[in-house]
C-alpha positions in Angstrom: 227.8 126.6 -42.8 226.6 129.1 -45.4 227.2 132.0 -43.0 230.8 131.0 -42.5 231.3 130.7 -46.3 229.8 134.1 -46.8 232.1 135.6 -44.1 235.1 134.4 -46.2 234.1 136.4 -49.3 236.7 139.1 -50.0 234.2 142.0 -49.8 232.6 140.8 -46.5 233.3 143.0 -43.5 231.0 141.1 -41.0 232.3 138.4 -38.7 228.8 136.9 -38.6 226.8 137.7 -41.7 223.2 138.5 -40.9 220.7 139.2 -43.7 217.1 139.0 -44.7 217.7 138.9 -48.4 221.0 137.7 -49.9 221.1 140.3 -52.7 220.6 143.2 -50.3 223.3 141.8 -47.9 225.8 141.4 -50.7 225.1 145.0 -51.9 225.5 146.3 -48.3 228.8 144.4 -47.8 230.1 145.7 -51.2 229.3 149.3 -50.3 230.8 148.8 -46.8 234.0 147.3 -48.3 234.4 150.0 -51.0 233.7 152.8 -48.5 236.2 151.4 -46.0 238.9 151.0 -48.7 238.4 154.6 -49.9 238.5 156.0 -46.4 241.6 154.1 -45.4 243.2 155.0 -48.7 242.7 158.7 -47.9 244.2 158.2 -44.4 240.9 158.3 -42.6 240.6 155.4 -40.2 237.2 155.2 -38.5 234.8 152.5 -37.4 231.9 151.5 -39.6 229.1 149.8 -37.7 226.4 147.7 -39.4 222.7 147.8 -38.6 223.4 150.6 -36.0 220.6 151.6 -33.6 219.8 155.3 -34.0 217.1 155.4 -31.3 213.8 153.6 -30.9 213.3 151.1 -33.7 215.3 153.2 -36.1 218.5 151.6 -37.6 220.9 152.6 -40.3 222.6 150.1 -42.5 226.0 151.7 -41.9 227.1 154.2 -39.3 230.4 155.9 -40.1 232.1 157.0 -36.9 229.6 159.0 -35.0 228.9 161.5 -37.7 227.2 159.9 -40.7 224.5 157.2 -41.2 223.8 155.5 -44.5 220.7 153.6 -45.5 221.4 151.4 -48.5 218.7 150.4 -50.9 219.4 147.8 -53.6 216.1 148.5 -55.3 212.8 150.2 -54.7 212.0 153.6 -53.3 212.2 155.2 -49.9 208.8 156.2 -48.5 208.2 159.9 -49.1 208.1 160.6 -45.4 211.1 158.4 -44.5 213.3 161.3 -43.3 210.5 162.4 -40.9 210.8 159.0 -39.1 214.3 159.7 -37.8 
């Protein structure tokens, strides 16, 4: 029931919301929505995939087309060697 209510939020781009922490999920959905609106407004129509597998256990929060992956952090720091794990 809560997932269907979250899916109806104006900024939600997921058909089936999936999240570990609500604040992080809301932040990711907001970034996804704003990015999609900006791209579409610029005449760029591409698919944005959530929690995209990049290989092994590596995932990206958003994969824009096949050319850009975004990891979104609501708070905290990335590990100093995070880029080396990709």
